[in-house]
LUMPALO-450127 format. One record per residue: x, y, z of N, C-alpha, C, O, CB in turn; residue in three letters. Coordinates in steps of 0.2 Angstrom, whole numbers, plus 2048, in hexadecimal, padded with zeros to 3 digits. Glycine has a CB too. Example, Ala and Ser with C-alpha at 12.3 -4.5 7.8 and 13.67 -1.06 7.14 Angstrom:
LUMPALO-450127
+--------+---------+------+---------+----------+-------+--------+---------+------+--------+---------+------+---------+----------+-------+-------+
: n_east : n_north : n_up : ca_east : ca_north : ca_up : c_east : c_north : c_up : o_east : o_north : o_up : cb_east : cb_north : cb_up : dokol :
+--------+---------+------+---------+----------+-------+--------+---------+------+--------+---------+------+---------+----------+-------+-------+
:    842 :     7E4 :  827 :     83E :      7EA :   827 :    842 :     7F0 :  827 :    847 :     7EF :  82A :     839 :      7EA :   82D :   ALA :
:    840 :     7F5 :  823 :     844 :      7FB :   824 :    840 :     800 :  827 :    843 :     806 :  828 :     846 :      7FD :   81D :   SER :
+--------+---------+------+---------+----------+-------+--------+---------+------+--------+---------+------+---------+----------+-------+-------+
This chain:
LUMPALO-450127
+--------+---------+------+---------+----------+-------+--------+---------+------+--------+---------+------+---------+----------+-------+-------+
: n_east : n_north : n_up : ca_east : ca_north : ca_up : c_east : c_north : c_up : o_east : o_north : o_up : cb_east : cb_north : cb_up : dokol :
+--------+---------+------+---------+----------+-------+--------+---------+------+--------+---------+------+---------+----------+-------+-------+
:    F5A :     627 :  B1A :     F60 :      623 :   B1A :    F61 :     621 :  B13 :    F66 :     621 :  B0F :     F60 :      61E :   B1F :   MET :
:    F5B :     61E :  B10 :     F5B :      61C :   B09 :    F5D :     621 :  B04 :    F61 :     620 :  AFF :     F55 :      619 :   B07 :   MET :
:    F5B :     627 :  B05 :     F5C :      62D :   B01 :    F63 :     62E :  B01 :    F66 :     630 :  AFC :     F57 :      633 :   B03 :   LEU :
:    F66 :     62E :  B07 :     F6E :      62F :   B08 :    F71 :     62A :  B05 :    F77 :     62B :  B02 :     F70 :      630 :   B0F :   ALA :
:    F70 :     624 :  B05 :     F73 :      61F :   B01 :    F73 :     61F :  AFA :    F77 :     61C :  AF6 :     F70 :      618 :   B04 :   MET :
:    F6D :     622 :  AF7 :     F6D :      622 :   AF0 :    F71 :     628 :  AED :    F73 :     628 :  AE8 :     F66 :      623 :   AEE :   SER :
:    F72 :     62D :  AF2 :     F77 :      632 :   AF0 :    F7E :     62F :  AF0 :    F82 :     631 :  AEB :     F77 :      638 :   AF5 :   TRP :
:    F80 :     62B :  AF4 :     F87 :      629 :   AF5 :    F88 :     623 :  AF1 :    F8D :     623 :  AED :     F88 :      627 :   AFC :   PHE :
:    F83 :     61F :  AF0 :     F83 :      618 :   AEC :    F7F :     618 :  AE6 :    F7C :     613 :  AE5 :     F82 :      611 :   AF0 :   TYR :
:    F7D :     61D :  AE3 :     F78 :      61E :   ADE :    F78 :     618 :  AD9 :    F73 :     617 :  AD5 :     F79 :      624 :   ADB :   GLY :
:    F7E :     615 :  AD8 :     F7F :      611 :   AD1 :    F7F :     60A :  AD5 :    F7F :     605 :  AD2 :     F87 :      613 :   ACC :   THR :
:    F7E :     609 :  ADB :     F7E :      602 :   ADF :    F78 :     601 :  AE1 :    F76 :     602 :  AE7 :     F84 :      602 :   AE5 :   TYR :
:    F73 :     5FF :  ADD :     F6C :      5FE :   ADE :    F6B :     5F9 :  AE4 :    F67 :     5FA :  AE9 :     F69 :      5FA :   AD7 :   ASN :
:    F6F :     5F4 :  AE5 :     F6F :      5EF :   AEA :    F70 :     5F2 :  AF1 :    F6E :     5F0 :  AF6 :     F74 :      5EA :   AE9 :   TRP :
:    F74 :     5F8 :  AF1 :     F77 :      5FA :   AF7 :    F71 :     600 :  AFA :    F6F :     600 :  B00 :     F7F :      5FF :   AF6 :   ALA :
:    F6E :     603 :  AF6 :     F68 :      607 :   AF7 :    F63 :     603 :  AF9 :    F60 :     604 :  AFE :     F66 :      60B :   AF2 :   VAL :
:    F61 :     5FE :  AF5 :     F5B :      5F9 :   AF7 :    F5C :     5F6 :  AFE :    F57 :     5F5 :  B02 :     F5A :      5F3 :   AF1 :   ALA :
:    F62 :     5F3 :  AFF :     F63 :      5EF :   B06 :    F63 :     5F4 :  B0B :    F5F :     5F3 :  B10 :     F6B :      5EC :   B06 :   LEU :
:    F66 :     5FA :  B0B :     F65 :      5FF :   B10 :    F5D :     601 :  B11 :    F5C :     603 :  B17 :     F68 :      604 :   B0E :   VAL :
:    F59 :     601 :  B0D :     F52 :      603 :   B0D :    F4F :     5FD :  B12 :    F4B :     5FE :  B17 :     F4E :      603 :   B06 :   GLY :
:    F51 :     5F6 :  B10 :     F4E :      5F0 :   B13 :    F51 :     5F0 :  B1A :    F4E :     5EE :  B1F :     F51 :      5EA :   B0E :   LEU :
:    F57 :     5F2 :  B1B :     F5A :      5F2 :   B22 :    F57 :     5F7 :  B27 :    F56 :     5F6 :  B2C :     F61 :      5F4 :   B22 :   ALA :
:    F55 :     5FD :  B24 :     F51 :      602 :   B28 :    F4A :     5FF :  B2B :    F48 :     600 :  B30 :     F4F :      609 :   B24 :   CYS :
:    F47 :     5FB :  B26 :     F40 :      5F9 :   B27 :    F41 :     5F4 :  B2D :    F3D :     5F3 :  B31 :     F3C :      5F6 :   B21 :   VAL :
:    F47 :     5EF :  B2C :     F48 :      5E9 :   B31 :    F4A :     5EC :  B37 :    F47 :     5EA :  B3C :     F4E :      5E4 :   B2E :   LEU :
:    F4E :     5F1 :  B37 :     F50 :      5F4 :   B3D :    F4B :     5F8 :  B41 :    F4C :     5F8 :  B47 :     F54 :      5F9 :   B3C :   GLY :
:    F45 :     5FA :  B3E :     F3F :      5FD :   B41 :    F3B :     5F7 :  B44 :    F39 :     5F7 :  B4A :     F3A :      601 :   B3A :   HIS :
:    F3B :     5F2 :  B40 :     F36 :      5EC :   B42 :    F39 :     5E9 :  B48 :    F36 :     5E6 :  B4C :     F34 :      5E8 :   B3C :   ALA :
:    F40 :     5E8 :  B48 :     F42 :      5E3 :   B4D :    F49 :     5E7 :  B4F :    F4F :     5E5 :  B4E :     F44 :      5DC :   B4A :   TYR :
:    F48 :     5ED :  B53 :     F4E :      5F1 :   B56 :    F52 :     5ED :  B5C :    F4F :     5EB :  B61 :     F4B :      5F7 :   B5A :   PRO :
:    F58 :     5ED :  B5A :     F5C :      5E9 :   B60 :    F5B :     5EC :  B66 :    F5C :     5E8 :  B6B :     F63 :      5E9 :   B5E :   ILE :
:    F5B :     5F3 :  B68 :     F5A :      5F6 :   B6E :    F53 :     5F5 :  B71 :    F52 :     5F6 :  B77 :     F5C :      5FC :   B6E :   TRP :
:    F4F :     5F4 :  B6D :     F47 :      5F3 :   B6F :    F46 :     5EC :  B70 :    F40 :     5EA :  B70 :     F42 :      5F5 :   B6A :   GLY :
:    F4A :     5E7 :  B71 :     F48 :      5E0 :   B72 :    F46 :     5DD :  B6C :    F42 :     5D8 :  B6D :     F43 :      5DF :   B77 :   GLY :
:    F48 :     5DF :  B66 :     F45 :      5DD :   B5F :    F3E :     5DD :  B5E :    F3A :     5D9 :  B5B :     F47 :      5D5 :   B5F :   PHE :
:    F3B :     5E2 :  B62 :     F34 :      5E4 :   B62 :    F33 :     5EA :  B5F :    F34 :     5EF :  B63 :     F30 :      5E4 :   B68 :   LYS :
:    F30 :     5EB :  B59 :     F2F :      5F2 :   B57 :    F27 :     5F4 :  B54 :    F23 :     5F0 :  B56 :     F34 :      5F4 :   B51 :   GLY :
:    F27 :     5F8 :  B50 :     F21 :      5FA :   B4D :    F1F :     5F5 :  B48 :    F22 :     5F0 :  B47 :     F22 :      602 :   B4B :   GLY :
:    F1A :     5F8 :  B44 :     F17 :      5F3 :   B3E :    F19 :     5F6 :  B38 :    F16 :     5F4 :  B33 :     F0F :      5F3 :   B3E :   LYS :
:    F1E :     5FA :  B38 :     F23 :      5FD :   B32 :    F1F :     601 :  B2D :    F22 :     602 :  B28 :     F27 :      5F7 :   B2F :   ILE :
:    F19 :     602 :  B2D :     F16 :      606 :   B27 :    F1A :     60C :  B26 :    F1C :     60E :  B21 :     F0F :      608 :   B29 :   VAL :
:    F1A :     610 :  B2B :     F1E :      617 :   B2B :    F24 :     616 :  B28 :    F25 :     619 :  B23 :     F1F :      61A :   B32 :   ALA :
:    F29 :     612 :  B2B :     F2F :      611 :   B28 :    F30 :     60E :  B21 :    F34 :     610 :  B1D :     F34 :      60D :   B2D :   THR :
:    F2B :     60A :  B1F :     F2A :      607 :   B18 :    F29 :     60D :  B14 :    F2C :     60D :  B0E :     F24 :      602 :   B18 :   SER :
:    F24 :     612 :  B15 :     F23 :      617 :   B11 :    F28 :     61C :  B11 :    F29 :     620 :  B0C :     F1C :      61B :   B13 :   PHE :
:    F2C :     61D :  B16 :     F33 :      621 :   B16 :    F38 :     61E :  B12 :    F3B :     622 :  B0F :     F35 :      621 :   B1E :   GLY :
:    F38 :     618 :  B11 :     F3D :      614 :   B0D :    F3A :     616 :  B06 :    F3E :     618 :  B01 :     F3D :      60C :   B0F :   VAL :
:    F34 :     616 :  B05 :     F32 :      617 :   AFE :    F32 :     61E :  AFC :    F34 :     620 :  AF6 :     F2A :      615 :   AFE :   LEU :
:    F32 :     623 :  B01 :     F33 :      62A :   AFF :    F3B :     62B :  AFE :    F3C :     630 :  AFA :     F31 :      62E :   B05 :   VAL :
:    F3F :     627 :  B00 :     F46 :      628 :   AFF :    F47 :     625 :  AF8 :    F4B :     627 :  AF4 :     F4B :      624 :   B04 :   GLY :
:    F44 :     61F :  AF6 :     F45 :      61C :   AF0 :    F42 :     620 :  AEA :    F45 :     620 :  AE5 :     F42 :      615 :   AF1 :   PHE :
:    F3C :     623 :  AEB :     F39 :      626 :   AE5 :    F32 :     62A :  AE8 :    F2D :     627 :  AE9 :     F36 :      621 :   AE0 :   ASN :
:    F34 :     631 :  AE8 :     F2F :      635 :   AEC :    F28 :     635 :  AE8 :    F23 :     635 :  AEC :     F32 :      63C :   AEC :   PHE :
:    F28 :     635 :  AE1 :     F21 :      635 :   ADE :    F1E :     62F :  ADF :    F18 :     62E :  ADE :     F22 :      638 :   AD6 :   TRP :
:    F22 :     629 :  AE0 :     F1F :      622 :   AE0 :    F1C :     622 :  AE7 :    F17 :     61F :  AE8 :     F25 :      61B :   ADD :   LEU :
:    F1F :     625 :  AED :     F1D :      626 :   AF3 :    F15 :     629 :  AF3 :    F10 :     628 :  AF6 :     F22 :      629 :   AF8 :   ALA :
:    F16 :     62F :  AEF :     F10 :      632 :   AEF :    F0A :     62F :  AEC :    F05 :     62F :  AEF :     F11 :      638 :   AEB :   LEU :
:    F0B :     62B :  AE7 :     F06 :      627 :   AE4 :    F04 :     622 :  AE9 :    EFE :     621 :  AEA :     F0A :      623 :   ADD :   ILE :
:    F09 :     61F :  AED :     F07 :      61B :   AF3 :    F02 :     61E :  AF8 :    EFD :     61B :  AFA :     F0E :      619 :   AF7 :   GLY :
:    F03 :     624 :  AFA :     EFF :      628 :   AFE :    EF8 :     629 :  AFC :    EF3 :     628 :  AFF :     F03 :      62E :   AFF :   VAL :
:    EF8 :     62A :  AF5 :     EF2 :      62B :   AF2 :    EEE :     624 :  AF2 :    EE8 :     624 :  AF3 :     EF3 :      62D :   AEB :   ILE :
:    EF2 :     61E :  AF0 :     EEE :      618 :   AF1 :    EEC :     617 :  AF8 :    EE7 :     615 :  AF9 :     EF2 :      613 :   AEE :   PHE :
:    EF0 :     619 :  AFC :     EEE :      618 :   B04 :    EE8 :     61C :  B05 :    EE3 :     619 :  B09 :     EF5 :      61B :   B08 :   LEU :
:    EE7 :     622 :  B03 :     EE1 :      626 :   B04 :    EDB :     623 :  B01 :    ED6 :     622 :  B04 :     EE1 :      62D :   B02 :   LEU :
:    EDC :     621 :  AFB :     ED6 :      61E :   AF7 :    ED4 :     618 :  AFB :    ECE :     616 :  AFC :     ED7 :      61C :   AF0 :   ILE :
:    ED9 :     613 :  AFD :     ED6 :      60E :   B00 :    ED4 :     60E :  B06 :    ECF :     60A :  B08 :     EDB :      609 :   B00 :   LEU :
:    ED6 :     613 :  B0A :     ED3 :      615 :   B11 :    ECC :     618 :  B10 :    EC8 :     616 :  B14 :     ED8 :      61A :   B14 :   LEU :
:    ECB :     61C :  B0B :     EC4 :      61E :   B09 :    EC0 :     617 :  B09 :    EBB :     617 :  B0D :     EC4 :      622 :   B02 :   TYR :
:    EC1 :     613 :  B04 :     EBE :      60D :   B03 :    EBD :     608 :  B09 :    EB7 :     605 :  B09 :     EC0 :      60A :   AFE :   PHE :
:    EC1 :     607 :  B0D :     EC1 :      602 :   B12 :    EC2 :     605 :  B19 :    EC0 :     601 :  B1E :     EC7 :      5FD :   B11 :   PHE :
:    EC3 :     60A :  B1A :     EC3 :      60E :   B21 :    EC8 :     60A :  B25 :    EC7 :     60A :  B2B :     EBB :      60F :   B25 :   SER :
:    ECD :     606 :  B24 :     ED2 :      602 :   B29 :    ED8 :     604 :  B26 :    EDA :     603 :  B20 :     ED1 :      5FA :   B29 :   MET :
:    EDC :     607 :  B2B :     EE3 :      60A :   B29 :    EE8 :     604 :  B27 :    EEC :     605 :  B23 :     EE5 :      60F :   B2E :   VAL :
:    EE8 :     5FE :  B2B :     EEC :      5FA :   B2A :    EEB :     5F6 :  B23 :    EF0 :     5F4 :  B20 :     EEC :      5F5 :   B30 :   SER :
:    EE5 :     5F4 :  B21 :     EE3 :      5F2 :   B1A :    EE5 :     5F7 :  B15 :    EE9 :     5F6 :  B0F :     EDC :      5F1 :   B1A :   LEU :
:    EE4 :     5FD :  B16 :     EE6 :      602 :   B11 :    EEE :     603 :  B10 :    EF0 :     604 :  B0B :     EE2 :      609 :   B13 :   ALA :
:    EF1 :     602 :  B15 :     EF9 :      603 :   B16 :    EFB :     5FD :  B12 :    EFF :     5FE :  B0D :     EFC :      602 :   B1D :   ALA :
:    EF9 :     5F7 :  B14 :     EFC :      5F1 :   B10 :    EFA :     5F1 :  B09 :    EFE :     5EF :  B04 :     EF9 :      5EB :   B14 :   MET :
:    EF4 :     5F2 :  B08 :     EF2 :      5F2 :   B00 :    EF6 :     5F7 :  AFC :    EF8 :     5F6 :  AF6 :     EEB :      5F4 :   AFF :   MET :
:    EF6 :     5FD :  AFF :     EFA :      603 :   AFB :    F01 :     601 :  AFA :    F03 :     601 :  AF4 :     EFA :      60B :   B00 :   SER :
:    F05 :     5FE :  AFF :     F0B :      5FD :   AFE :    F0C :     5F7 :  AF9 :    F11 :     5F7 :  AF6 :     F0E :      5FC :   B05 :   TYR :
:    F08 :     5F3 :  AF9 :     F08 :      5ED :   AF5 :    F07 :     5EF :  AED :    F0A :     5EC :  AE9 :     F03 :      5E8 :   AF7 :   THR :
:    F03 :     5F4 :  AEC :     F02 :      5F6 :   AE5 :    F08 :     5FA :  AE4 :    F0A :     5FA :  ADE :     EFC :      5FB :   AE4 :   LEU :
:    F0B :     5FE :  AE8 :     F12 :      602 :   AE6 :    F17 :     5FD :  AE5 :    F1C :     5FE :  AE1 :     F14 :      609 :   AEC :   VAL :
:    F18 :     5F7 :  AE9 :     F1D :      5F2 :   AE8 :    F1C :     5EF :  AE1 :    F21 :     5ED :  ADD :     F1D :      5ED :   AEE :   THR :
:    F16 :     5EE :  ADE :     F14 :      5EB :   AD8 :    F17 :     5F0 :  AD3 :    F1B :     5EE :  ACE :     F0D :      5EA :   AD7 :   VAL :
:    F16 :     5F7 :  AD4 :     F18 :      5FC :   ACF :    F20 :     5FB :  ACE :    F23 :     5FC :  AC9 :     F15 :      603 :   AD1 :   ILE :
:    F23 :     5FA :  AD4 :     F2B :      5FA :   AD5 :    F2D :     5F4 :  AD2 :    F32 :     5F4 :  ACE :     F2E :      5FA :   ADD :   ILE :
:    F2A :     5EF :  AD2 :     F2B :      5E8 :   ACF :    F2C :     5E9 :  AC8 :    F31 :     5E7 :  AC4 :     F26 :      5E2 :   AD1 :   ILE :
:    F26 :     5EC :  AC5 :     F26 :      5ED :   ABE :    F2A :     5F2 :  ABB :    F2B :     5F3 :  AB5 :     F20 :      5EE :   ABB :   LEU :
:    F2D :     5F7 :  ABF :     F31 :      5FD :   ABC :    F38 :     5FE :  ABE :    F3B :     603 :  ABC :     F2D :      603 :   ABE :   ASN :
:    F3A :     5FA :  AC3 :     F41 :      5FB :   AC6 :    F45 :     5F5 :  AC5 :    F43 :     5F0 :  AC4 :     F40 :      5FE :   ACD :   SER :
:    F4C :     5F6 :  AC7 :     F50 :      5F1 :   AC7 :    F4E :     5EB :  ACB :    F4A :     5EC :  AD0 :     F57 :      5F4 :   AC8 :   PRO :
:    F50 :     5E5 :  ACA :     F4E :      5DF :   ACE :    F4F :     5E0 :  AD5 :    F4B :     5DE :  AD9 :     F51 :      5D9 :   ACC :   TYR :
:    F55 :     5E3 :  AD7 :     F57 :      5E3 :   ADF :    F51 :     5E8 :  AE3 :    F50 :     5E7 :  AE9 :     F5E :      5E7 :   ADF :   ILE :
:    F4E :     5EC :  ADF :     F4A :      5F1 :   AE2 :    F43 :     5ED :  AE3 :    F40 :     5ED :  AE8 :     F49 :      5F7 :   ADF :   TYR :
:    F41 :     5EA :  ADE :     F3C :      5E6 :   ADF :    F3B :     5E1 :  AE4 :    F36 :     5E0 :  AE7 :     F3B :      5E3 :   ADA :   GLY :
:    F41 :     5DD :  AE4 :     F42 :      5D8 :   AEA :    F42 :     5DB :  AF1 :    F3E :     5D9 :  AF5 :     F49 :      5D4 :   AE9 :   LEU :
:    F45 :     5E1 :  AF2 :     F45 :      5E3 :   AF8 :    F3F :     5E6 :  AFA :    F3D :     5E6 :  B00 :     F4B :      5E8 :   AF9 :   CYS :
:    F3B :     5E9 :  AF6 :     F35 :      5EC :   AF7 :    F2F :     5E7 :  AF8 :    F2B :     5E7 :  AFC :     F33 :      5F1 :   AF1 :   PHE :
:    F30 :     5E1 :  AF4 :     F2C :      5DC :   AF6 :    F2E :     5D9 :  AFD :    F29 :     5D7 :  B00 :     F2D :      5D7 :   AF1 :   THR :
:    F33 :     5D8 :  AFF :     F35 :      5D6 :   B06 :    F32 :     5DB :  B0B :    F2F :     5D8 :  B10 :     F3D :      5D7 :   B07 :   LEU :
:    F33 :     5E1 :  B0A :     F2F :      5E6 :   B0E :    F28 :     5E5 :  B0F :    F25 :     5E5 :  B14 :     F30 :      5ED :   B0B :   ILE :
:    F25 :     5E4 :  B09 :     F1E :      5E3 :   B09 :    F1C :     5DD :  B0C :    F18 :     5DD :  B11 :     F1B :      5E3 :   B01 :   THR :
:    F1F :     5D7 :  B0B :     F1E :      5D1 :   B0E :    F1F :     5D2 :  B16 :    F1C :     5CE :  B1A :     F22 :      5CA :   B0B :   LEU :
:    F23 :     5D6 :  B19 :     F25 :      5D7 :   B20 :    F20 :     5DB :  B22 :    F1D :     5DA :  B28 :     F2C :      5DA :   B21 :   LEU :
:    F1D :     5DF :  B1F :     F17 :      5E4 :   B21 :    F11 :     5E0 :  B22 :    F0E :     5E0 :  B27 :     F16 :      5E9 :   B1C :   MET :
:    F10 :     5DC :  B1E :     F0A :      5D7 :   B1E :    F0A :     5D3 :  B24 :    F06 :     5D2 :  B27 :     F0A :      5D3 :   B18 :   ILE :
:    F10 :     5CF :  B25 :     F12 :      5CC :   B2A :    F12 :     5CE :  B31 :    F10 :     5CB :  B36 :     F17 :      5C9 :   B29 :   TYR :
:    F14 :     5D5 :  B31 :     F13 :      5D8 :   B37 :    F0B :     5DB :  B39 :    F0A :     5DE :  B3E :     F19 :      5DE :   B38 :   ARG :
:    F07 :     5DA :  B34 :     F00 :      5DC :   B35 :    EFC :     5D6 :  B36 :    EF6 :     5D6 :  B36 :     EFE :      5E0 :   B2F :   HIS :
:    EFF :     5D0 :  B37 :     EFB :      5CA :   B38 :    EF5 :     5CA :  B3D :    EF0 :     5C8 :  B3C :     F00 :      5C4 :   B3A :   LYS :
:    EF6 :     5CD :  B42 :     EF0 :      5CF :   B47 :    EEA :     5D3 :  B44 :    EE4 :     5D2 :  B45 :     EF2 :      5D2 :   B4D :   GLU :
:    EEC :     5D8 :  B40 :     EE8 :      5DC :   B3C :    EE4 :     5D8 :  B37 :    EDE :     5D8 :  B36 :     EEB :      5E2 :   B39 :   ASN :
:    EE8 :     5D5 :  B34 :     EE5 :      5D1 :   B2E :    EE0 :     5CB :  B32 :    EDA :     5CB :  B2F :     EEA :      5CD :   B29 :   ILE :
:    EE1 :     5C8 :  B37 :     EDD :      5C4 :   B3B :    ED6 :     5C8 :  B3C :    ED1 :     5C6 :  B3A :     EE0 :      5C2 :   B41 :   ASP :
:    ED7 :     5CE :  B3F :     ED1 :      5D2 :   B41 :    ECD :     5D4 :  B3A :    EC7 :     5D5 :  B3A :     ED3 :      5D8 :   B45 :   ARG :
:    ED1 :     5D6 :  B35 :     ECD :      5D7 :   B2F :    EC9 :     5D2 :  B2C :    EC3 :     5D3 :  B2A :     ED2 :      5D8 :   B29 :   ILE :
:    ECC :     5CC :  B2D :     EC8 :      5C6 :   B2A :    EC2 :     5C4 :  B2F :    EBD :     5C2 :  B2D :     ECD :      5BF :   B2B :   VAL :
:    EC3 :     5C5 :  B35 :     EBD :      5C4 :   B3A :    EB9 :     5CA :  B3A :    EB3 :     5C9 :  B3E :     EC0 :      5C3 :   B41 :   GLN :
:    EBA :     5CF :  B36 :     EB6 :      5D5 :   B36 :    EB6 :     5D9 :  B3C :    EB1 :     5DD :  B3E :     EAF :      5D3 :   B35 :   GLY :
:    EBB :     5D9 :  B40 :     EBC :      5DD :   B47 :    EC2 :     5E2 :  B46 :    EC3 :     5E5 :  B4B :     EBE :      5D8 :   B4C :   GLN :
:    EC4 :     5E3 :  B41 :     ECA :      5E9 :   B40 :    EC7 :     5EF :  B41 :    EC2 :     5F0 :  B3F :     ECD :      5E9 :   B39 :   GLU :
:    ECA :     5F4 :  B45 :     EC8 :      5FB :   B47 :    EC7 :     5FE :  B3F :    ECB :     5FD :  B3B :     ECD :      5FE :   B4D :   ARG :
:    EC3 :     603 :  B3F :     EC2 :      607 :   B3A :    EC3 :     60E :  B3C :    EC1 :     610 :  B42 :     EBB :      605 :   B36 :   ARG :
:    EC5 :     612 :  B37 :     EC6 :      619 :   B39 :    EC0 :     61D :  B37 :    EBC :     61B :  B33 :     ECC :      61C :   B36 :   VAL :
:    EBE :     623 :  B3A :     EB9 :      627 :   B38 :    EBA :     62A :  B31 :    EB9 :     631 :  B32 :     EB7 :      62B :   B3D :   ASN :
:    EBA :     627 :  B2C :     EBD :      62A :   B25 :    EBA :     625 :  B20 :    EBA :     61F :  B22 :     EC5 :      62B :   B24 :   PHE :
:    EB7 :     628 :  B1A :     EB5 :      623 :   B15 :    EAF :     620 :  B15 :    EAA :     623 :  B17 :     EB9 :      61E :   B16 :   GLY :
:    EAE :     61B :  B11 :     EA8 :      618 :   B0F :    EA5 :     614 :  B15 :    E9F :     614 :  B16 :     EA8 :      614 :   B09 :   LEU :
:    EAA :     611 :  B19 :     EA7 :      60C :   B1E :    EAA :     60F :  B25 :    EAE :     60C :  B28 :     EAA :      604 :   B1D :   LYS :
:    EA8 :     615 :  B27 :     EAA :      618 :   B2D :    EA8 :     613 :  B33 :    EA3 :     610 :  B33 :     EA6 :      61F :   B2D :   LYS :
:    EAC :     614 :  B38 :     EAA :      610 :   B3F :    EA3 :     612 :  B42 :    EA1 :     618 :  B41 :     EAF :      611 :   B46 :   ARG :
:    EA0 :     60D :  B44 :     E99 :      60F :   B47 :    E9B :     613 :  B4D :    EA0 :     613 :  B51 :     E95 :      608 :   B49 :   ASP :
:    E96 :     618 :  B4E :     E96 :      61D :   B54 :    E95 :     61A :  B5A :    E90 :     616 :  B5B :     E92 :      623 :   B52 :   LYS :
:    E99 :     61B :  B5F :     E98 :      619 :   B66 :    E92 :     61C :  B69 :    E92 :     622 :  B6A :     E9D :      61A :   B6A :   GLN :
:    E8E :     617 :  B6C :     E88 :      619 :   B70 :    E8A :     61B :  B77 :    E85 :     61D :  B7B :     E83 :      614 :   B70 :   LYS :
+--------+---------+------+---------+----------+-------+--------+---------+------+--------+---------+------+---------+----------+-------+-------+
């Protein structure tokens, strides 16, 4: 959707940025789903792909590196998207920085239960990286 908006409204940064934000909000709080949706990581990366494919690729590389070091998908996703958002803030028009910051904050908010488990040391780990999950007995 964001890619199509950039084709039609390429010079209107605010329109493209707001459509990306609307896509994420629509996934997080769908009307037909009783305003209950997913944790928006996939949608947020999809918006990033529509915004800048190469930056999205950098985000995926960040994700894999962080996943290798922490073995927690939720932590790696939040951290990698935050790093990409910082790059956007430093190198893009203000409206993109604002919208991607809002998407990042929404992503972090939607992961509040995961963050609680991370702080308590109870977050699930994947069987990948330096801190693989313990084998079940």
